N, C-alpha and C positions, 0 to 999 in steps of 0.2 A: 507363639507356640503355647498350646495348652498343656499345663503340667498334670501328670497322672496323680491319682490318689496316693500311690506309693511314694512318689517324690515329695508330695505335700507332707505325708507322715514322717518321712525321713528327715526333712528340713525342720519340722516342728520338734522332733526328738533331739536333733542336733542343737537347736536353739535352747531347749530346756536343759540339756546336759551342760552347756556352757553357762547358762544363766542361773541355774539353781544355786551353785555355790556363791554367786554374787549376791543373790537375794539373801542367803543365809548370812553373808558378811555384813550386809546393810542392817539386818535385823539385830545381829549381835552388837554392831556399832551403836544402835539405838539403846542397847542395854547399858552402855557406858553412861549415857545421859541419865538414864533411869536410876542407876545406882548412885550417881552424884546427887540427884534430886532427893532420893529417899534418905540417904545418909546425912545430907545437909538438913533435911527436915527434922531428923531425930536430934539434931543439935539445938536449933532454935529457929523461930520464925524469921529472925533477922538474918541468920546465915542462909536460910532457904531463899529469902528475897534477894540477897546479895548474889547468890549463884544464878538465880533467874534473870536478874538485870544484867549481870556480867555476861552470861551466855547469850542473851538477846543482842547485846552489842557485838560480841565476838563472832556470832554466826555469819552475818553478811560478809565479814572479812575472810573468815575461814572458808566459807562456801565459794567465794569468788576465786580464791587462790587454788583450791582443789579442783573446781570445775574448769579452770583455765588449763590445768595439767591434764585433764581428760583428753586433750588434743592428741596426746601421744597414742591413744587407743586407735583411732582411725588411721593415723599416719603409719604406724607399724603394721597394721592389718593390711593396708594397701600394698606396702612393700613386701609383706609375706606372700600375698596373692601373686605379686609379680616376681617372686623369688629373688628379690634384691636384698640379700642377707647383709651385705656390707652397709647398706643404707640404714638398716634396722639398728645396727650397732652405733653408727654415727648419730642417729636420732636420739638414742638413749644417752650418749655422752653429752650431747648438746643440751639435753633436758636439764642437766645439772646447772647450767648457766641460767636457765629460766627459773629454776627453783631459787637460786640466789637472788635474782631480780624481783621475785615475789616475796621471799621470806624476810629480806633485810628491811624494806619499808614497812611490812606488816609487823615486824618485831617492834620497831620504834613507835608505830601507830598505837599498838596495843598498850604500850607503856605511857601513853600521853592522852588518855581519854577521860580524865577526871573533869576537865572543863566541859566536855560534852554532857556528862551526867548532871553537872550543875546547871547547864543551859536548858536541858529538858526537864529540870526541876524534879530529879529523883530525890526521894526523902533523904535529908542530910545524913542521918545515921547509917544509911545503907552505903553511901558513896565510898568511904575509906575502905570498907571490906570488899566491895565490888571492884574497886581500883586495885586492891591487893591481889584479888583473884585474877584480874586481867594481866597484871605484871607477872604473876607466877606462870600463867598459861603461855605467856609470850616466849618463855624459854623453850617451849616445845614446838614452836611454829616451824622452824627449820627441819627438825627430824620428821614432823608430821608430813610435810610436803615431800620429803625424800621417800617416805613410805608410800604416800599417795601416788607419786610419780611412777615408782617401780611397780606398784600394784596395777595401775592402769596400763603400764607397758606390758606386764605379764598377761593381763586380761585381753589386750589387743592381739596377743598371740594364742588366745584360747586356753591359756593356763590359768584357771580361775580358783582352784581349790586352795592353794597356799594362803591367799588372803583370808579365807575363811578360818584356817587354822591359826593364823597370826591374830586375827580379831578375837578368837576364843581365848587365847593366851592373854591378850591385852585386857579382856574383861576380868579375868581372875586377878591379874596384877593390879588393876584399877581398884578393885574392892580392898585388896590388902593394903595398897598405898594410901587409900582414903582412910582406912581404919587407923593406920599408924600416924599419919600426918594430921588428920582432922581432930582425932581424939587425944593425940599426944601420948602414944604408946611407945614401948621399947626405948625410952629415954629421950624421944623427940618432944619438942614443945607442942602444946595444943594450938594448932593453927586455924581451926575452924574451916570456914568456907575457902580461905586462902590455901589451905592444905589440899583442897580439891583441885585447884589450879596446878599446884606442884605435882600432884598425882597424875594429872592428865599429861603434863610434860614428861614425866618418867615413862608413862605408857607409850608416848610418841617415840622416845629414844629406843625403847624395847622393839617397837614395831619396825622402825627404820633399820636397826642393826640386824634383826632377824631376816628382813626381806632382802637386804643387800647380800647377806650371807647366802640366802637361797638362790638369788639371781646369779651370784658368782659361781656357785657349785652345781647348779642344775645343768646336767649334761647336754640336753637339747639346745641350751642357750650358748654353748661354747662357740658354735660356728659364727655367732654375731660379733665376737670380740668386743663385748660391751665395755670392758674395763681396760681396753688398750689405751696407750698414752695418746693424749691429744695436745696440739699446740696451743689451743685457746679457743675462744668463741668463733664459730663458723656461722655467719649471719644468714646464710642461705637456709640452714636448718632451724636456727633460732627464730628467724622470721616466719617460717612456716608454722612453727609451734605457736607463735604469738598470733598470727593471722587466723588460725583455726581456734585457738584456745581462749583468747581474750573475749571475743563475742560470746562464746559459750559460758565463760565466767560471769559476764554481765547479765546474760539471760537468766542464769540460775539465781543470781543475786536479786534480780527484779522480782522473781517469784517468791523468794524467801522474804523479801521486804514487804511484799503485798500481804502475806499472811501475818507478818509482824505488825504491820500497820493496823490490820483488822483486830488483832489481839489488843493493841493499845486502845483502840476505839471501844472495844468491849469493856475495858476497864473504866471508861467514862459512864457506862450505863449502871452497873452495880457490881458488888463483889460476887453475888450469886451468879450473875450472867457471865462474868469473867471466868469463874470456876467451871461453869457448864461448858463454855467455849473451849477452855483448856482441855477438858476431858474429850470432847468431840474431835478437836483438832489432833489430839494425840492418837485417837483411834484411826482417823483418816490418814495421818502420817505413817502409821504402822502398816496400813493396807497399801499405801503408796510404794513401800519398799519393794513390793513384788514386781509391779511393772517397771519400776526404776532399774532393778537388777536385770530384768529382761531387756530394757532399752540399751544397756551396756553391751549385752550379747548381740543385739540387733546391729549396733554400730560395728562390731567386729565382723559379723557376717556380710554386711553390706560393703564394708571397706575391703574385705578379702575379695569379694566379687569384682569390685572396681579394679583392684590390683591385677586380677586375672583378665581384665579388659572386657568384661561381660556386663553391660548395662541390664540385659535381660535377667541375669541371675540376681543382680542387685535389687531389681524391682520385685522379683519373686520372693527373695529372702526378706526384704524389708516389709512387704505386705503380709507375709506369713507371721512375722513377728508382731506387727501392729494388730492383726486379728487375734493372736494369742493374748496380747495385753488386754484387749477389749473383752475377750472371753473370760479371763481371770477376774477382771474388775466387775463383770456382770455377776459372777458368783459372790464376790465380796459385797456387792450391792444387795443381793438377796439376803445374805447373812445379817446385814445392818437393818434391813426392813423387817426380818422375821424375829430377830433376837435383840432389839434395842434395850429392853429393860434389863436383860441379863448382862449385857455388855456394860451398861452404866453402873450396875450393882458392884462390879469389880472395883470401880473407882470411888464411889461415894454411897452413903446411906442417907444423905440429906435430901429430903423430899422436894424442896424447892429447886435445888440444883439439878436433881434428876429430871424433873419435869421439863426444864429448859433444855437440858442435855439431850433428852429423847427427841425433841423437835429438831435439834441440830443434827442428830444422828440420821434422821430421815433425810435431811437435806444433803448430808454427806453421802448417803446412798445414791442420791440423784446425780451427784457429780463424779461418781466412781468411773463410769464408762468414759466420760469426757476426759478424765484424768489419765486413764489408760491409753486412750487414743492419742492424746497430745504428747505424752512422754514417749510412747512407742514411735510415733512419727518423728519426734525431735531426735530420738536416737538414730533412726534411719537416715535423716538428713545429716547428722553428725558423721555417719559412716561415709557419706559423700564428701565430707569436709566442707559442707555448706552450713556455716554458722552465723554469717552476718545478717542475712535476711530473716532467719528464725529469731535472732536477737530483736530486730525491729518488730516482728510479729508479736513477740512476748511483751514488748513495751506497749504496743497498741492494745493487746488483749487484756493485760493486767492493769495498766495505768490509765489508758484512754477509755476503756470499756468497763472493766471489772471494778476498780476502786470507785470511780464516780457513781456507778449504779448502786454499789453497796452503801456509799455515804448518803446518797439521795434517799434511798429507801430506809436505811437503818437509823440515820441521824436526823436528816432534814424532815422527812415525813414521819419520823418517830415510830416506825414499824418495829424497831428493836433488833435483837441479834439475828432473827430470821432474815431481815432485810439486808444486813451486812453479808450474810452467807449467800443470798441470791447474787450479790456482786461477785463472790468467789466462783459460783457456778457459771455466771455469764462470762467471766474472763477465761476460765478453763475451757468452756465450750467453743468460744471464738478461736482460742489457740489450737484446739483439736481440729477444727474445720480447716483453718489456714495452713497448719503444718502438713496435714494430709493432702490438701490441694497442691501444695508446693512439691511434695515428694512425688505425687502422681504426675505432675507436669514435667518435672526434671527427668524422671526415669522413662518417660515416653520416648525420649531420644534413643536412637539405636547406636549412635556413635559413642566413642569413649568420652567419659564425662570429665569436665574440669570445672570445679566450683568457681563461681564468679567472685 
């Protein structure tokens, strides 16, 4: 059945209403990293390097855990569409067990990574500070995952503004805690980069406490009996969270690790190239927050449709979302093409760095549309609770196609940073094509969908 222009407009506005606060939340969350980097840089180059190394090691672990918990979004959105309110509450309660299963090993892993830094030959004077940073941030992994779980739960029910408010408060607290702990104010010892880790842990406790309080007091959530007593783990629900979540976590980690690997390779070319890459990738990552936020909204809309038993609506809502993602990224691509010099000037006045960065910004503009298409379709597939095949697609796209092409062009054939970025473009483009192909194929079915 062909949808009318009015229906298309209505769905587009609904998606943007749900997605805009998520986009804002993601951008504000990036501000946490930004303030950590700036404030560490004002201390010393050694503290800045320790935060950079520590964060590079922490990110794959944190991203895997948080992306695994995103499973709660399509699960509760499908239950909401089916009006199975009791199941929504049970899923939330069982999410606690998954949080424990993720946070306990992550806590101990973060506290025992000094050997890894020695193995990858991190500069010796950086290691003890980066290790202290990781040990400090480990105290915040449990509350971080509690916050993330309840945030994704809330977003799965189309309640997206609270996370934006919490993130705003977290940013303010992060600046204050950094100032006190890093610089040794109000009687506290001067902890330097390690203080940044403790500040992040404090922020995580704040976010978790506030979001639990919101969830418990929000009147529309009362019907779900989220905090009712439970006898213990119910593996039917935990198993569903793991089945949907772990492949999603692996997929996200593979993408993060690809970009991390390219960053490490940039460091083998020259300091100027590494700096230019850092600027360009920061710009691209900021732009990416827009379609990523929309992809979370797409998951909710598709999941809600499946809960209603309508594959036709799921297909319609999914493709509207994917088209909007591509449209937004077309606009960001134009901005990058038209204003590269202005964008680079925000970051540096070094002529050599700027010259390389401008060439990379042009390449970033090229992959904007592919990035929008792949994350939009990935979100739509997640709404179907289809995450295992997309995980394999991401592995093929990023590590069988993207990384080898980038290494061949950038390192083996000595084309340099542009060659490495062609690898990124190749991986993202393959992922965009395959994710959209799969969503199109699965949603052609008229019967009720069950993810394989």
